[in-house]
C-alpha positions in Angstrom: 0.0 0.0 0.0 1.3 3.4 -1.0 1.1 6.5 1.2 0.3 9.4 -1.1 0.9 13.2 -0.7 -2.9 13.7 -0.6 -3.2 11.3 2.3 -0.3 13.0 4.1 -2.0 16.4 3.5 -5.3 15.2 4.9 -3.6 13.7 7.9 -1.7 17.0 8.7 -5.0 19.0 8.4 -6.7 16.5 10.7 -3.9 16.9 13.3 -4.1 20.7 13.1 -7.8 20.7 13.6 -7.4 18.4 16.7 -4.8 20.8 18.1 -7.2 23.7 17.6 -9.8 22.0 19.7 -7.3 22.1 22.6 -7.2 25.9 22.7 -9.1 27.6 25.5 -11.5 30.3 24.7 -12.9 28.5 21.6 -16.5 29.5 20.9 -19.2 26.8 20.7 -19.9 27.5 17.1 -16.2 27.3 16.1 -15.8 24.1 18.2 -18.8 22.6 16.4 -17.4 23.6 13.0 -14.0 22.1 13.8 -15.6 18.8 15.0 -17.7 18.7 11.8 -14.5 19.1 9.7 -12.8 16.4 11.7 -15.7 14.0 11.2 -15.6 14.7 7.4 -11.9 14.1 7.1 -12.0 11.0 9.2 -14.7 9.6 6.9 -12.7 10.5 3.9 -9.7 8.6 5.3 -11.9 5.7 6.4 -11.2 6.2 10.1 -14.9 6.2 11.3 
């Protein structure tokens, strides 16, 4: 199985989003948006 640049890019975006969730002072709407993006990316990578 080959690990592509696209997969690496998605993985880095996912890690960044998860880090953003750790920040204090994050609004509920922004937190919800980030969680939605994470869910979409995990589905795209087959991590659900």
